[in-house]
C-alpha positions in Angstrom: -0.2 -0.1 0.2 2.9 2.3 0.7 4.2 2.0 -2.0 1.4 2.8 -4.2 0.8 6.2 -2.3 4.5 7.1 -3.2 4.0 6.1 -6.8 0.6 8.3 -6.3 2.5 11.8 -4.9 5.4 11.1 -7.9 2.7 11.3 -10.5 0.8 14.6 -9.0 3.9 16.4 -8.2 4.4 16.8 -12.1 2.9 20.3 -12.6 0.6 18.9 -16.3 -1.0 16.1 -14.2 -1.4 18.2 -11.2 -2.8 21.1 -13.5 -4.9 18.0 -15.6 -6.6 17.2 -12.0 -7.7 20.5 -11.0 -9.1 21.5 -14.2 -10.9 18.2 -15.0 -12.3 18.4 -11.2 -12.7 22.0 -10.7 -13.0 23.9 -13.7 -15.0 21.3 -15.9 -12.3 20.5 -18.5 -11.3 24.2 -19.2 -7.9 24.7 -19.2 -8.0 27.6 -16.1 -4.8 26.3 -14.3 -1.3 26.6 -16.3 1.1 23.8 -15.5 3.8 26.7 -16.0 2.3 28.7 -13.2 2.4 26.4 -10.6 5.0 26.3 -7.7 5.8 23.5 -5.4 4.7 24.4 -1.6 6.1 22.8 1.3 3.5 20.1 2.8 4.8 19.8 6.1 3.2 21.8 8.6 3.0 22.4 12.5 0.5 22.4 15.0 0.3 22.8 18.5 -2.5 21.2 20.1 -2.6 20.4 23.8 0.7 21.9 24.6 2.6 19.8 22.2 3.7 20.6 18.7 2.9 18.0 16.1 3.9 18.3 12.5 1.2 17.0 9.3 2.3 16.4 5.9 0.0 16.8 2.8 0.6 14.5 -0.2 1.1 17.3 -2.5 0.6 21.3 -2.1 1.3 23.7 -5.2 0.9 27.3 -4.9 -1.0 28.8 -8.2 0.7 32.1 -9.0 0.3 34.7 -11.4 2.4 37.9 -11.3 4.4 36.4 -8.2 1.2 36.7 -6.2 -0.3 33.5 -4.8 -3.6 33.3 -6.1 -4.3 29.7 -4.4 -2.8 26.7 -2.4 -4.3 23.4 -4.0 -3.4 20.4 -2.1 -4.0 16.8 -2.9 -4.5 14.0 -0.4 -4.9 10.4 -2.0 -6.7 7.8 -0.1 -7.7 4.3 -0.9 -10.3 3.5 1.3 -13.1 6.1 2.7 -11.9 7.6 6.6 -14.6 9.2 8.3 -11.4 11.8 9.9 -10.4 12.8 6.7 -12.2 16.0 6.9 -10.4 16.5 10.0 -7.4 16.3 8.6 -8.1 18.5 5.9 -9.2 21.2 8.0 -5.7 20.7 9.9 -3.9 21.7 6.9 -6.0 24.1 5.2 -6.4 25.9 8.8 -2.4 25.6 8.9 -2.3 27.4 5.8 -4.9 30.1 6.9 -2.7 31.1 10.4 0.5 31.0 8.3 -1.2 34.0 6.2 -2.4 35.8 8.9 0.6 35.9 11.1 2.3 39.8 11.9 4.7 39.5 8.8 2.5 38.2 6.4 -0.7 40.8 7.5 -0.1 43.4 4.8 0.5 40.3 1.8 -2.6 39.2 0.0 -4.7 36.5 1.3 -5.2 33.7 -0.9 -8.1 30.8 -0.5 -6.6 27.1 0.5 -8.1 24.5 -1.7 -7.7 20.5 -0.9 -9.1 17.9 -3.1 -9.1 14.1 -1.8 -8.7 11.9 -4.2 -10.2 8.4 -3.9 -8.2 6.2 -5.7 -8.5 2.0 -5.9 
């Protein structure tokens, strides 16, 4: 199972594949997100829960950028079976990015949406 997950992540890291997934699932197949303006985002973030710092890692994350401005952060999560806590994991990933955007050093920077898609693959 682990080998399959690694293979999926490796394939999705290619900008053309990532853009195709977004364009099909979010934009009805229209070429809205161009592969040339996607940049890799760090998949790891940190959360403080119950006084302890915990790390979490997305499968794949990319910024959609235009004119050096982030338009959105897209995340992809791969699953083979339904997981009841997956929505909570996605909230954690997305929430960590929104916290990052709201930090004092980023207060004057433009804010952008965070969109995570969960792909159920067999």
